[in-house]
N, C-alpha and C positions, 0 to 999 in steps of 0.2 A: 845821685839824687836829682840833679838838674836834668840829666838825660831822661829820667823817668817822668819828670814833670813836663818836659817838652813833648814826649810821646803821648802823654795823657791829653795835653792841649791840642795836639794834632788830631787825635782820635775824636775828641769832643767837637772840634770844628768840622771834621768830615761827617760826623753823625748828623749835625745840624744842617749841613749843606745837603745831605741825602734826604733828610726830612722835607726840605724845601722842594727838592726835585720830585719827591713823591707826590706833591700836590699837582704838579704838571702832568705826571703820569696818570693820576686819577681823573684829571680833566679829559685827557684823550681817551682813556678807557671808557668813561661814562658816555662820551660822544659816540664812540663806536657801538656801544650797547644800544643807544637810542636809534641810531641809523639801522642797525641790524634788526631791531624789533619792527620798525616801520617797513623794512624790506620784506620781512616775513609776512606781514599783513598784506602787502601788495602781491606777493607771490601766491598767497591763498586766493586773492581776488582774481588773479590771472588764471589760475587753475579752474575756478568756478566759471569764468567767462569762456574758457576753452571747452569745458565739458557740457555745461548747461545750455549754452546758446545753440539754438537750432535754427539755422537760416532757412528761409523759404526755398522751395524747389525752383530750379531754373526755368520751368515752364511758365511761371507767372510773369516773366520778363519778356518784353518783345524781342530782345536780342539776347540770346543765351550766353554770349561771350562776356557781357557786362557783369552779371552776377558771379560768373566763374572767376573773373579777374578780381573782383572785390573780395570774394571769399579767399582767394589766394593771398591777397595783401593782408586781410584780416588775420588769418592764421599765422602768417609769417610774423606780423607785429606782435600778436599775443604770445607766441612761443618765444620770440626774442625778449619780450618784457619779462616773462617768467624766468628765463635763463639769467637775465641780468640781475633780477632780484635775488635769485638763489645764489648767484655768485657773490653778491654783497653779504648775504647771510653766512656763507662759507668763509669769506675773507675776514669778516669781523670776529667770527668764532675762533678761527685759527690764530689770528693776530692777538686777540685778547688772552687766550690760554697760554700761548708760547711767551708772550711778553711778560705776563704775570709770573710765570715760572722762572724766566731769566732774571727778572728784577729781584725776586725773593731768594732764589737758590743759586744764582750765578756767582762768578768770582768778583773780585774787587772792581768797582766801577760799573757793575751791571745795571744799576738803576739809570745811569746816564745813557747807556747803550739802548736799553729797552724804551726809554722815553723818546729818544731821537728816532728810533725805529718806528714807533707808533706815529710820530709826527710825519715821517716820510711816507707812510702808507696811506695817510688820510686822503691825499689827492686822488689816488687810484680808486679807493672805495667810494668816495663822494661822487666821482665821475660816473662810476657804474650805477650808483643809485639814481643819479639824474637821468641816465639813459633808460633805466627801467621805468621811471615815472613818465617820461615823455612817450615811450612806446606804449604804455598802458592807455594814455589818453588818445594816442593815434589809433589804437584798436577800437576805442569807443566811437571815434568818427566813422570808421568803416562799419561798425555794428549798427549805428543808427541808419545808415543808408541802405543796409541790407534788410532791416527789420521794419522800418517805418515808411509811411508815405513821403512823397517828396517835399510836401510843405513842412511837416514835422522834422524831417531829416535835415532840411536846410536850416531851420532854426537851431536844432540841437548841434549841428555841425558848426554853426557860427559861435554858439556858446563854448564849444570845445576849443575852437581856434582862439577865441578871446581868452580862455583860461590859459592856454599855452603861452600866449603873448604876455599875459599878466604875470605868469610865473617867471618868464624870462626877464621882464623888467624889474620884478621884485628881487630876483637873484642879484642882478647887477647893482641895484640900489643898495641892498643890504651889504653886499661885498664892499662897495665903495665906502659905505658908512663906517664899517669896522675894519677896514684895511689899515695895515701899518707896515713900517719898514722892518724887514726881517733882520737887518743888521743891527737894529736897536733893541732886540729882545734881550732878556736877562739870561746870562750864560754863567754856568758854574764851573767851567773848565779852568778858569784862573784860580779857583779855590782848590779844586781837586788836584791840579798840577802844580800848585804853588804851596801855600802854607799847610794844606792838608795832605800833601804828598808824603805819606809815611814810607820810608825806605826800609826794606827788610835787611837784616844782618846777613852778609854772605855766608855760605857754608864753610869757607875756610876759617872765618872768624869763629864760627860755632865749634869747629874742630879744635881751634886753639883754646877757646874757653873751656871746652870739655877736658882738654889735656891739663890745663891749669887747675881745674877743679879736682881732677883725679890726683894730681901731684899734691895739692893741699890736703886732700883726704888722707893720702898715704903718709904725709909728713905728720899730720895730726895723730894718726894711729901709732906711728913710731914714737912720738913724744909721750903718748899715753902709756905705751909699753915700757919706756925707760923710767917714767915716773912710778909705774907699778913695780918694776924690778927694784928700783932704789928703795922704795918703801918697804918691800919685803926683806931686803938685806938689813935695813935699819932695825926692823922688828926682830930679826933673828939675833943680831948683835946685842940688842937690849935684853932679850931673854937670857942669853948666855951670861951677861954681866950679873943679872939677878940671881941666876943659879950659883955663880961663883961666890957671891956675897953670902948666900944662904949656907953653902958648904963651909965657908970660913967661920961663920957664926957657930955652926954645929961643932966644929973642931975646937974652938975656944971653950965652949961649954964643957966638952969632955975633958 
């Protein structure tokens, strides 16, 4: 009885710890879905900029090498931006699907493994998303120089560069504000490896328990057979005594 109560207590504790770990899993999963959605939007913008933009011919420039060089830089930037954003979409989709499958259908402790895997992949995915964003703005800088006059190009280029610098400063400011020591994070390993560590019964003990169970069943069947046989012999002897008494009474009457 005490062993069963202890096992039930360990199971309840492990279930509650897994529910707490699921909150962290849902946090990372939702973050990846948000980043993947934004990357998909940027990828659509990059494709539009690649297909719809028609740069003016080189004859309109006094030096033909200048527009050729700017077009080369523009198409390299926009292609790189598209590939970076598509990479983010692919990574977030694969990580979300496989991590959800592991957390739900995996073996014991899969929720911790899936959550830690999501947390480890976030750096790579966020870095690729940042590259795609910066490359998209860089392609805009080249686009304005190819398509507009130098006065408008200079102003638009300044706005784009200021946007890049603002994004950089905002990133460092927000990261510094919400930064924390990773060693102080809440960890559930002490629970899963400590009080909630449910140890399975070895196969040798299962074989021994099966043997004891079989022996008990056999012994119980033997006792039932003996009781049944004794009961049958008692009934037979009783019937014979009744018949003898009946025959004695008939003889006396005659």
